[in-house]
C-alpha positions in Angstrom: -52.0 -11.7 -80.3 -49.8 -12.8 -77.4 -49.8 -10.1 -74.8 -46.4 -10.9 -73.6 -44.8 -10.0 -77.0 -46.3 -6.5 -76.9 -43.9 -3.6 -76.2 -44.9 -2.1 -72.8 -43.5 1.4 -73.8 -45.7 1.8 -76.9 -48.5 4.4 -77.0 -51.4 3.0 -74.9 -54.2 5.0 -76.7 -55.6 3.9 -80.2 -55.1 6.6 -82.7 -56.7 5.4 -86.1 -59.1 3.0 -87.6 -57.1 -0.3 -88.2 -59.9 -2.3 -89.7 -63.6 -2.5 -90.0 -66.2 -5.2 -90.0 -69.8 -5.1 -91.3 -73.0 -6.2 -89.9 -76.6 -5.0 -90.0 -77.8 -1.9 -88.2 -76.0 -2.0 -84.8 -77.4 -0.9 -81.4 -74.6 -1.9 -79.0 -71.3 -3.7 -78.8 -69.2 -5.1 -76.0 -66.0 -7.1 -75.6 -65.8 -10.1 -73.4 -64.3 -8.7 -70.2 -63.8 -12.1 -68.5 -61.2 -13.9 -66.3 -60.1 -16.5 -68.8 -57.4 -16.5 -71.3 -59.6 -15.5 -74.2 -60.7 -12.1 -72.7 -60.8 -9.4 -75.3 -60.8 -12.0 -78.1 -64.6 -11.7 -79.0 -66.9 -8.9 -79.6 -70.7 -9.2 -79.2 -72.8 -7.0 -81.3 -76.5 -6.3 -80.8 -78.5 -5.4 -83.8 -81.8 -3.5 -84.5 -83.4 -6.7 -86.1 -83.0 -8.6 -82.8 -80.0 -10.8 -83.8 -76.8 -10.9 -81.9 -73.5 -11.7 -83.7 -70.3 -12.7 -81.8 -67.2 -11.8 -83.7 -63.6 -12.9 -83.5 -61.6 -9.7 -83.7 -58.4 -11.4 -84.7 -59.9 -13.1 -87.8 -62.7 -10.7 -88.4 -65.1 -13.5 -88.7 -68.5 -14.5 -87.1 -68.3 -17.1 -84.4 -72.0 -17.2 -83.3 -75.2 -15.7 -84.6 -78.0 -15.8 -81.9 -81.6 -15.5 -82.8 -84.2 -14.9 -80.0 -85.3 -11.4 -79.9 -88.0 -9.8 -82.3 -87.0 -6.1 -81.6 -83.8 -4.1 -81.2 -81.3 -5.3 -78.7 -80.7 -2.7 -76.1 -77.8 -4.0 -74.1 -75.4 -7.0 -73.8 -73.4 -8.5 -70.9 -70.9 -11.3 -70.6 -70.5 -13.4 -67.5 -67.3 -13.4 -65.4 -65.8 -16.4 -67.3 -67.2 -15.6 -70.7 -69.4 -18.7 -71.0 -72.8 -16.9 -70.8 -74.1 -13.9 -72.7 -77.1 -12.0 -71.5 -79.1 -9.8 -73.8 -82.0 -7.5 -73.2 -84.3 -6.1 -75.9 -87.3 -3.8 -76.6 -89.4 -6.8 -76.9 -89.5 -7.0 -73.0 -87.4 -10.0 -72.7 -84.0 -10.9 -71.3 -82.2 -14.0 -72.7 -79.2 -15.8 -71.2 -77.3 -17.6 -73.8 -74.9 -20.6 -73.1 -72.1 -20.2 -75.6 -70.6 -23.5 -74.6 -73.7 -25.4 -75.8 -73.9 -27.0 -79.1 -75.4 -24.6 -81.7 -78.6 -25.7 -83.3 -78.9 -24.4 -86.8 -81.7 -21.9 -87.7 -82.6 -19.8 -90.7 -79.7 -18.4 -92.8 -78.8 -14.9 -92.1 -77.4 -12.4 -94.4 -76.2 -8.9 -93.7 -77.9 -5.9 -95.2 -76.5 -4.5 -98.4 -73.8 -1.9 -97.7 -74.3 1.8 -98.6 -70.9 3.1 -97.5 -67.9 3.6 -99.6 -65.5 2.5 -96.8 -63.8 -0.8 -97.5 -64.7 -3.6 -95.1 -63.3 -6.9 -94.1 -64.8 -10.1 -95.5 -66.8 -11.9 -92.9 -69.0 -14.9 -92.4 -72.3 -13.2 -92.7 -71.8 -12.2 -96.3 -71.9 -16.0 -97.1 -75.0 -16.6 -95.1 -74.4 -17.9 -91.6 -76.8 -20.2 -89.8 -78.4 -18.5 -86.8 -78.1 -20.8 -83.9 -80.1 -21.0 -80.7 -78.3 -21.7 -77.4 -80.7 -20.0 -75.1 -80.6 -21.1 -71.5 -83.2 -18.8 -69.7 -85.7 -16.5 -71.0 -87.1 -13.9 -68.7 -90.3 -11.9 -69.5 -91.0 -8.5 -68.0 -93.8 -6.0 -68.3 -92.1 -3.3 -70.3 -88.9 -2.9 -72.5 -85.6 -3.6 -70.7 -83.0 -1.0 -70.7 -79.8 -2.8 -69.3 -78.7 -6.1 -67.9 -75.6 -7.2 -66.1 -74.3 -10.5 -64.5 -73.1 -10.4 -60.9 -69.4 -10.6 -60.7 -68.4 -14.3 -60.2 -72.0 -15.5 -60.3 -73.6 -16.2 -63.6 -76.9 -17.1 -61.8 -77.8 -13.6 -60.7 -78.7 -10.7 -63.0 -79.2 -7.0 -62.5 -82.0 -5.7 -64.8 -83.1 -2.1 -65.3 -86.4 -1.6 -67.0 -87.5 1.3 -69.2 -90.2 2.1 -66.6 -87.3 3.3 -64.2 -87.3 0.2 -62.0 -84.4 -2.1 -61.1 -84.6 -5.8 -60.1 -82.2 -8.5 -58.8 -83.2 -11.8 -60.6 -81.8 -15.1 -59.3 -82.1 -17.9 -62.0 -80.5 -20.6 -59.9 -81.9 -24.0 -61.0 -83.0 -26.1 -58.0 -83.4 -29.9 -57.8 -85.5 -32.2 -55.8 -83.8 -35.3 -54.3 -86.0 -38.2 -53.3 -84.8 -41.4 -51.5 -87.1 -44.3 -50.8 -86.5 -47.4 -48.7 -84.8 -50.1 -50.8 -84.7 -47.8 -53.9 -82.1 -45.7 -55.6 -81.9 -41.9 -55.1 -84.0 -40.0 -57.7 -83.2 -36.5 -58.6 -85.8 -34.4 -60.4 -85.6 -30.9 -61.7 -87.9 -28.7 -59.5 -90.2 -26.4 -61.4 -89.1 -23.1 -59.8 -89.4 -19.7 -61.3 -86.7 -17.2 -61.1 -86.6 -15.0 -58.0 -87.1 -11.3 -58.5 -86.2 -8.8 -56.0 -87.1 -5.2 -56.6 -84.7 -2.5 -55.5 -87.0 -0.2 -53.6 -86.1 3.1 -51.9 -89.0 3.4 -49.5 -89.9 6.9 -51.0 -92.3 7.9 -53.7 -91.7 6.1 -57.0 -91.5 9.4 -59.2 -89.0 11.1 -57.0 -86.6 8.0 -56.8 -86.9 6.5 -60.3 -83.9 4.4 -61.0 -82.5 5.0 -64.4 -79.2 3.1 -64.3 -77.6 0.6 -62.0 -74.3 -1.5 -61.9 -72.7 -4.0 -59.7 -69.4 -3.1 -57.9 -66.6 -5.2 -59.3 -66.4 -7.1 -56.1 -70.1 -7.9 -56.2 -71.0 -6.7 -52.8 -73.0 -3.5 -53.7 -75.1 -2.1 -56.3 -74.9 1.5 -57.3 -78.0 3.0 -58.9 -78.6 6.3 -60.5 -81.9 8.1 -60.1 -83.9 10.6 -62.3 -83.1 13.3 -59.7 -79.3 13.0 -59.9 -78.6 11.1 -56.7 -76.8 7.7 -56.3 -78.3 4.9 -54.3 -76.2 2.2 -52.7 -78.0 -1.3 -52.3 -76.9 -4.5 -50.7 -76.4 -7.0 -53.6 -77.5 -9.9 -51.6 -80.8 -8.7 -50.2 -81.5 -5.6 -52.2 -81.8 -3.4 -49.1 -81.1 0.3 -49.6 -77.9 1.2 -47.5 -77.3 4.9 -48.4 -78.2 7.7 -50.6 -75.5 10.0 -52.0 -76.0 13.4 -53.5 -72.3 14.0 -54.5 -73.1 14.7 -58.2 -74.2 18.2 -57.4 -77.0 18.1 -60.1 -80.6 17.4 -60.4 -80.3 16.0 -63.9 -81.1 12.3 -64.3 -78.3 9.6 -64.5 -78.0 8.0 -67.9 -75.2 5.5 -67.4 -72.6 4.2 -64.9 -69.4 2.5 -65.3 -66.8 1.2 -62.8 -63.1 0.6 -63.5 -61.6 -2.9 -63.2 -60.5 -2.4 -59.6 -63.7 -0.9 -58.4 -62.0 2.2 -57.0 -63.4 4.7 -59.5 -66.8 5.4 -60.9 -67.8 7.5 -63.9 -71.3 8.8 -64.3 -73.0 10.2 -67.3 -75.9 12.5 -66.5 -78.5 14.4 -68.7 -76.8 17.7 -68.2 -74.2 16.5 -70.7 -71.4 16.2 -68.2 -69.2 13.3 -67.0 -68.4 13.0 -63.4 -65.5 10.9 -62.0 -65.9 9.6 -58.4 -63.5 7.9 -56.1 -65.0 4.8 -54.4 -64.0 3.5 -51.0 -65.7 1.3 -48.4 -67.1 2.6 -45.1 -68.3 1.0 -42.0 -71.8 1.9 -40.9 -71.1 0.5 -37.5 -74.3 -1.4 -36.9 -74.7 -5.1 -37.1 -77.6 -6.5 -39.3 -79.0 -10.0 -39.6 -79.1 -11.6 -42.9 -81.1 -14.6 -44.3 -79.1 -17.1 -42.4 -79.7 -15.3 -39.0 -76.1 -14.5 -38.5 -74.8 -11.1 -37.4 -72.5 -9.3 -39.9 -71.0 -5.8 -40.2 -73.0 -3.4 -42.1 -70.8 -1.5 -44.7 -71.6 1.0 -47.5 -69.6 2.9 -50.1 -68.1 6.3 -49.8 -68.3 8.4 -53.0 -66.0 11.4 -53.6 -66.3 13.7 -56.6 -62.9 14.1 -58.4 -63.5 15.7 -61.8 -66.4 17.0 -63.9 -65.7 16.6 -67.7 -67.8 18.4 -70.3 -67.5 20.0 -73.7 -67.9 23.7 -72.9 -68.0 24.7 -76.6 -70.2 22.3 -78.4 -72.1 21.0 -75.4 -71.7 17.4 -76.6 -73.9 14.8 -75.1 -72.6 11.3 -74.4 -74.1 7.8 -75.1 -71.4 5.4 -73.9 -68.5 5.6 -71.5 -65.9 3.5 -69.5 -62.4 3.2 -68.3 -59.2 2.0 -70.1 -57.9 -1.4 -68.7 -55.3 0.3 -66.5 -57.7 3.0 -65.4 -55.4 5.8 -66.7 -58.0 7.1 -69.3 -61.7 7.7 -69.5 -63.4 7.3 -72.9 -66.9 8.3 -74.1 -68.7 8.3 -77.4 -70.2 11.4 -78.7 -74.1 11.3 -79.1 -74.1 13.2 -82.3 -76.0 12.0 -85.4 -73.6 13.6 -87.9 -70.3 12.5 -86.3 -68.6 9.3 -85.2 -66.2 10.7 -82.5 -64.7 9.0 -79.4 -63.2 11.3 -76.6 -60.3 10.1 -74.4 -59.4 12.1 -71.2 -56.6 11.7 -68.7 -58.2 10.2 -65.5 -55.9 12.0 -62.9 -56.2 15.5 -64.4 -59.5 15.4 -66.4 -58.0 16.9 -69.5 -58.8 15.8 -73.0 -55.9 13.7 -74.5 -57.3 12.6 -77.8 -60.4 12.8 -79.9 -60.8 9.9 -82.5 -62.6 11.2 -85.5 -64.4 8.7 -87.6 -66.7 9.0 -90.6 -70.0 10.7 -90.7 -71.9 7.8 -89.1 -73.9 7.9 -85.9 -72.0 6.3 -83.0 -74.2 4.0 -81.0 -71.8 2.1 -78.9 -68.1 1.9 -77.9 -66.0 -0.3 -75.7 -62.3 -0.6 -74.9 -60.5 -4.1 -75.2 -59.5 -5.3 -71.8 -55.9 -6.2 -72.5 -54.6 -4.0 -75.3 -55.0 -0.4 -76.6 -57.9 -1.1 -79.0 -61.3 0.4 -79.2 -64.5 -0.9 -80.9 -67.1 1.6 -82.0 -70.3 0.7 -83.6 -72.4 2.9 -86.0 -76.1 2.8 -86.8 -75.2 1.8 -90.4 -73.8 -1.6 -89.2 -70.1 -0.8 -89.6 -67.8 -1.7 -86.6 -64.7 0.4 -86.5 -61.6 -1.2 -84.7 -59.3 1.7 -83.5 -55.8 0.4 -82.9 -52.2 1.6 -82.7 -50.2 -0.9 -84.8 -47.4 -2.5 -82.9 -44.0 -2.0 -84.2 -42.1 -5.4 -84.7 -38.8 -5.7 -82.8 -36.7 -7.8 -85.1 -33.8 -7.8 -82.9 -35.6 -9.9 -80.5 -35.7 -12.7 -83.1 -32.2 -12.3 -84.3 -29.7 -10.5 -81.9 -27.3 -9.6 -84.7 -30.1 -7.9 -86.7 -29.6 -4.2 -87.3 -32.6 -1.9 -87.8 -32.1 0.9 -90.4 -33.8 4.3 -90.5 -33.9 4.1 -94.3 -33.2 1.7 -97.1 -29.5 1.1 -98.0 -28.4 -0.7 -101.1 -26.5 -3.9 -100.2 -23.3 -4.6 -102.1 -22.8 -8.5 -102.1 -19.5 -10.2 -102.3 -18.5 -12.0 -105.4 -18.7 -15.5 -104.1 -21.3 -14.8 -101.4 -24.2 -16.6 -102.9 -22.1 -19.1 -105.1 -23.2 -22.8 -104.8 -20.5 -24.9 -103.4 -20.5 -28.8 -103.5 -19.8 -30.6 -100.2 -17.2 -32.8 -101.8 -15.3 -30.0 -103.5 -15.3 -28.1 -100.4 -13.7 -31.0 -98.5 -11.1 -31.6 -101.2 -10.3 -27.9 -101.2 -9.8 -27.9 -97.5 -7.6 -30.9 -97.6 -5.4 -29.4 -100.2 -5.1 -26.3 -98.2 -4.0 -28.3 -95.2 -1.3 -30.1 -97.2 0.0 -26.9 -98.7 0.3 -25.4 -95.3 2.1 -28.4 -93.9 4.5 -28.4 -96.9 5.3 -24.8 -96.3 5.9 -25.4 -92.7 8.4 -28.2 -93.4 10.3 -26.2 -96.0 10.8 -23.3 -93.5 11.6 -25.2 -90.3 13.3 -28.5 -91.7 17.0 -27.1 -91.6 16.5 -26.3 -87.9 15.2 -29.7 -87.0 17.9 -32.0 -85.4 18.2 -35.3 -87.1 
């Protein structure tokens, strides 16, 4: 849908399930939040059988099926320009997929039989889609991987959080070796180099500073990590050096997940105490110069975090499993971690009050994401159903025809007797000529006595 044709004054919060698509048992879903024209067009879904399906949300069809993991997919991440897709799994692997590469056919894939009575859209999986393989890099770790993220603007650097409460910066830049001999052409060979892995260390005991979640800031300069003790750590994204430790959450519960808004001025944190905390983010100058890898002096800066709101369900004490901001940062959304309900909560960011609760069927919600350019939410359930929450846009017909009049209710139209009569062109010309001759004759009969001769 063309975003320029949308009415800017319509409701900017989804209110109902517009359509559903079906896959196997899902574990996570994420839109392509990129910088190209197709951002928000595709939805990547991780599955419990290790497959990854990329859906076109407009046509409700499968674009790619990626096969590489042997256990459940735990997290997905798109690169800044939506060419690469990173996936991590409980099989201890992180795979970077090149979606621009030609797909090589693999085994046919069919979705699991549906047990729900909810009608679903027809899709490519029901016909048996060939699972392709476009993997670019495969990274092996020593334990299951909890999350992965591309560095903003750099698809060669990844931030990986392991289930063992460790975080690493991984550089997968490919290096080449150039050789030039006298009287010979220049030879370029691929250098056999392994990815560079930099651990995010705090310099304190491992148990007291275990990293449970980490995210890049949208500008890519810093990394904010949450610990099992409820503190936030700020790292330099280039060197992995710890810059500061913040205790602004006022809790000792561990951090489950972090999410920045698009501008990088706000941060929402999900903790184990079943509360969401909204923080204001600003840059502060530490005032001391440090020496980087190129032996050049640069100013040492860090982040200043200020607590704005604490959001929680005081009645039901609901826990949350996924969260984020709307594209304009006016709202905060979170999925309820309840095995007997499929609910998405939306709060106003400035006041912290609940604006709307989207109630779905009795499926367990495992992931939710907001489309980056229009009011649409995608929520995935453990049964394999993906619900697309959307507010249908009203067509403005007067924009197509200025004389078109919109009616509040149907009115029976009374047509003229000759409104839809077929008239031959020659008969019309003859009738017009006859009318002109009759008009000229009447004019002469009236004014001929007064015309001097």
